[in-house]
C-alpha positions in Angstrom: -120.7 15.5 -69.5 -124.3 16.8 -69.7 -125.0 19.7 -72.0 -125.8 23.2 -70.8 -129.5 22.9 -71.3 -129.6 19.8 -69.1 -127.7 21.5 -66.4 -129.9 24.5 -66.4 -133.0 22.3 -66.5 -131.8 20.3 -63.4 -131.8 23.6 -61.4 -135.6 23.5 -61.5 -135.6 20.2 -59.8 -132.9 20.7 -57.2 -133.5 19.2 -53.9 -131.5 19.4 -50.6 -129.7 16.1 -50.8 -128.6 16.4 -54.4 -127.4 19.9 -53.9 -125.6 19.0 -50.7 -123.9 16.1 -52.4 -122.7 18.3 -55.2 -121.2 20.8 -52.7 -119.4 18.1 -50.8 -118.2 16.4 -54.0 -116.7 19.8 -55.2 -115.0 20.3 -51.9 -113.5 16.9 -51.8 -112.2 17.5 -55.3 -110.6 20.8 -54.5 -108.9 19.2 -51.5 -107.1 16.9 -53.9 -105.7 19.7 -56.1 -103.0 20.9 -53.7 -100.2 19.9 -56.0 -101.9 20.8 -59.2 -104.4 19.4 -61.8 -104.0 18.7 -65.5 -101.4 21.3 -66.7 -102.1 23.7 -63.9 -99.6 24.0 -61.0 -100.7 25.1 -57.6 -98.7 27.1 -55.1 -100.6 27.7 -51.9 -103.9 29.1 -53.4 -102.2 30.5 -56.5 -102.9 28.7 -59.8 -100.0 28.8 -62.4 -101.7 28.5 -65.9 -99.4 27.7 -68.9 -99.3 30.4 -71.6 -101.1 28.2 -74.2 -104.6 27.4 -75.2 -107.7 29.6 -74.4 -109.2 30.9 -71.2 -112.8 32.2 -70.9 -112.8 34.5 -68.0 -116.0 35.4 -66.1 -116.5 38.2 -63.7 -119.2 38.6 -61.0 -122.3 36.5 -61.7 -124.2 37.3 -58.4 -127.0 34.8 -58.9 -127.8 35.8 -62.5 -128.5 32.4 -64.1 -129.5 33.9 -67.4 -126.2 35.8 -67.9 -124.2 32.7 -66.9 -126.2 30.6 -69.5 -125.6 33.2 -72.2 -121.9 33.3 -71.6 -121.4 29.5 -71.6 -123.6 29.1 -74.7 -121.9 31.9 -76.7 -118.3 30.9 -75.6 -118.9 27.2 -76.4 -116.7 26.2 -73.4 -118.4 22.9 -72.7 -118.3 21.7 -76.3 -114.7 22.6 -76.7 -113.6 21.1 -73.4 -115.5 17.9 -73.9 -113.7 17.5 -77.2 -110.3 17.7 -75.5 -109.4 21.2 -76.7 -107.0 23.2 -74.6 -109.4 25.5 -73.0 -110.0 26.8 -69.5 -113.0 28.5 -67.7 -111.9 30.9 -65.0 -114.4 32.5 -62.5 -113.2 35.6 -60.8 -115.6 35.1 -57.8 -118.9 36.4 -56.5 -121.1 33.6 -57.8 -124.1 34.2 -55.4 -125.7 37.0 -53.3 -127.6 39.9 -54.9 -129.4 37.5 -57.1 -132.4 35.3 -56.7 -130.9 32.4 -58.6 -127.8 32.0 -56.4 -128.3 28.2 -55.7 -128.9 27.6 -59.4 -125.8 29.4 -60.3 -123.8 27.4 -57.8 -125.4 24.1 -59.2 -124.2 25.0 -62.7 -120.7 26.2 -61.7 -120.0 23.2 -59.3 -121.3 20.7 -61.9 -118.9 22.2 -64.4 -116.1 21.9 -61.9 -116.8 18.3 -60.9 -117.2 17.2 -64.6 -114.2 19.1 -66.0 -112.0 19.5 -63.0 -108.7 20.3 -64.9 -110.4 22.9 -67.0 -112.4 24.9 -64.4 -110.8 27.3 -61.9 -112.9 28.9 -59.1 -111.5 32.0 -57.5 -112.6 33.4 -54.2 -114.5 36.8 -54.3 -115.4 39.1 -51.4 -118.8 37.3 -51.2 -117.0 34.0 -50.6 -114.6 35.6 -48.2 -113.8 34.6 -44.5 -116.3 35.5 -41.9 -114.5 38.7 -40.8 -114.4 40.0 -44.5 -117.8 38.8 -45.7 -119.9 41.2 -47.7 -123.0 42.8 -46.2 -125.9 42.6 -46.7 -125.4 38.9 -47.2 -128.3 37.5 -49.2 -127.1 33.9 -49.7 -128.8 32.5 -46.6 -132.3 33.8 -47.8 -131.7 32.5 -51.3 -131.0 29.0 -49.7 -133.9 29.2 -47.3 -136.2 30.0 -50.3 -134.9 26.9 -52.1 -134.4 24.4 -49.4 -136.6 25.4 -46.5 -135.5 24.2 -43.0 -132.4 22.5 -44.4 -130.9 25.7 -45.6 -128.5 26.1 -42.8 -126.7 22.8 -43.4 -126.3 23.8 -47.0 -124.9 27.1 -46.0 -122.4 25.6 -43.6 -121.1 23.3 -46.4 -121.0 26.0 -49.0 -119.0 28.3 -46.6 -116.6 25.4 -46.0 -116.3 25.0 -49.8 -115.5 28.7 -50.2 -112.4 28.3 -48.0 -110.9 26.0 -50.6 -111.4 28.3 -53.6 -108.3 29.9 -55.1 -106.9 33.3 -54.6 -105.5 34.1 -58.0 -104.4 32.8 -61.4 -101.0 33.7 -62.9 -100.4 33.2 -66.6 -96.5 33.7 -66.8 -95.5 37.1 -68.3 -99.1 37.6 -69.5 -101.5 38.5 -66.7 -102.6 38.0 -63.1 -106.3 37.3 -62.4 -108.0 37.9 -59.2 -111.2 39.2 -57.7 -110.6 42.7 -56.3 -107.3 44.5 -56.1 -103.6 44.2 -55.7 -102.1 43.6 -52.3 -100.4 46.9 -51.8 -97.9 45.6 -49.2 -97.0 42.4 -50.9 -93.3 41.8 -51.3 -93.4 38.7 -53.4 -95.6 36.4 -55.3 -95.7 34.2 -52.2 -97.7 36.9 -50.5 -100.4 36.3 -53.0 -100.1 32.5 -53.0 -100.4 32.4 -49.1 -102.6 35.4 -48.5 -105.3 33.2 -46.8 -102.8 31.7 -44.4 -101.5 35.2 -43.5 -104.8 36.6 -42.8 -105.7 38.6 -40.7 -102.2 39.4 -39.6 -101.3 40.7 -43.1 -103.8 42.8 -45.2 -103.0 40.8 -48.5 -106.3 38.8 -48.6 -108.5 41.7 -47.7 -107.0 43.9 -50.5 -107.2 40.9 -53.0 -110.9 40.4 -52.2 -112.0 44.1 -51.7 -109.8 46.7 -53.2 -110.5 48.9 -56.3 -108.3 50.8 -58.7 -108.7 54.6 -59.2 -107.2 56.9 -61.7 -105.6 60.2 -60.8 -104.3 59.1 -57.3 -101.1 57.9 -55.9 -100.7 55.2 -53.1 -103.8 53.9 -51.3 -106.7 55.4 -49.6 -109.4 53.9 -47.3 -112.2 52.2 -49.5 -115.8 53.5 -49.2 -116.7 49.8 -49.2 -115.5 49.6 -45.6 -112.8 47.0 -46.4 -109.8 47.0 -48.7 -108.2 50.1 -50.2 -108.5 52.3 -53.3 -105.2 52.1 -55.1 -103.5 54.3 -57.7 -101.5 53.4 -60.8 -98.2 53.5 -59.1 -99.4 50.8 -56.7 -100.4 48.7 -59.8 -97.2 49.4 -61.6 -95.0 48.2 -58.7 -97.1 45.1 -58.1 -97.1 44.0 -61.7 -93.4 44.5 -62.0 -92.9 42.4 -59.0 -94.9 39.5 -60.4 -93.5 40.1 -63.9 -96.8 40.6 -65.8 -98.2 43.6 -67.8 -101.8 43.3 -66.8 -104.3 42.6 -64.0 -107.6 41.0 -64.8 -110.2 41.4 -62.1 -114.0 41.7 -61.3 -115.6 43.2 -58.2 -116.8 46.5 -59.7 -120.1 47.0 -61.6 -119.3 48.6 -65.0 -121.9 50.2 -67.0 -120.5 48.8 -70.3 -119.7 45.4 -68.7 -116.0 46.2 -68.4 -113.6 49.0 -67.7 -110.0 49.8 -68.2 -107.9 51.7 -65.6 -104.4 52.7 -64.9 -103.3 53.3 -68.5 -104.3 49.9 -69.6 -102.8 48.0 -66.8 -106.1 46.9 -65.2 -109.1 45.3 -66.8 -112.3 44.9 -64.8 -115.0 42.4 -66.0 -118.6 42.4 -64.6 -120.5 39.5 -66.1 -124.1 39.9 -64.7 -127.0 42.3 -65.5 -130.0 43.6 -63.8 -131.2 44.6 -60.3 -129.6 45.8 -58.0 -127.0 46.8 -60.6 -127.7 49.3 -63.3 -125.1 48.3 -65.8 -126.3 48.2 -69.5 -124.1 45.3 -70.5 -122.4 42.3 -69.0 -119.1 41.2 -70.3 -116.6 38.3 -70.3 -113.2 37.7 -71.9 -112.0 35.0 -74.4 -108.3 35.1 -74.0 -105.8 33.4 -76.3 -103.2 32.5 -73.8 -100.5 32.1 -76.4 -100.8 35.7 -77.7 -98.5 38.5 -76.5 -100.2 41.5 -75.1 -98.9 44.5 -73.1 -102.1 46.2 -72.0 -105.8 45.8 -71.6 -106.5 48.0 -74.6 -105.1 45.2 -76.8 -107.7 42.8 -75.3 -110.8 44.8 -76.3 -111.4 42.7 -79.4 -111.5 39.6 -77.1 -114.1 41.1 -74.7 -117.6 39.8 -75.4 -120.5 42.2 -74.3 -124.1 41.1 -74.1 
């Protein structure tokens, strides 16, 4: 396993063929994980993570290579994983778009996945969504064109194919559920989360998982100003968490001035892990979670949130 400085240095020398090979390698790897990998079990596109060890949870990166480098350096994930320690790295989605260094971020993330496949979990964000749910404006093609010239479209097609194999959510039994956006308000079982991609677009589960946002002081759901997903109230969160038997939802998707925010009486924790234009947050944040600990709300996790 290369160290982080080597991975980042490689991004300055990326060429079309090497990057394309990495994307295909990651896709082939993910296609073999259907029954699980390491101690993680897979149901559809839901990852069941055992309640032991540690997880470093990273929210939206959006092409911010410097923030990603800072998190990986400070969290010491690569050092601990390479020594065989029981540690996981969970990305909540939105790796590229909105940031100039999107190809470089994908290089680092996919290199980590291929080097430590049973320790790295890649979730799908709305910027990795299906074509009918894809975020706009969509900057990734321009980032790729800048890096790979006339070959950008081939890379983009392979990246889009890779996104279809990313996971929808991570469940840590009786601890928390991690996903990108919001709860699927019409879900009736955990299977609706696990097989949300297969049920799209007939059911709204995937759209809400990728696009929805929590709001305090409302009940039920309302149309989202984003143009997709819903804005949902604490009653929706409460019903969903009771159904999946966890006290807490950990998600990304929303820029937060302090790098994180807590909604719905401590039932929802939002992490936003990048800084800089076009967002105006003062801090980025990520979570170092002791999976063996018992916690009942996001307020109990504040000491494990790292801001930068």
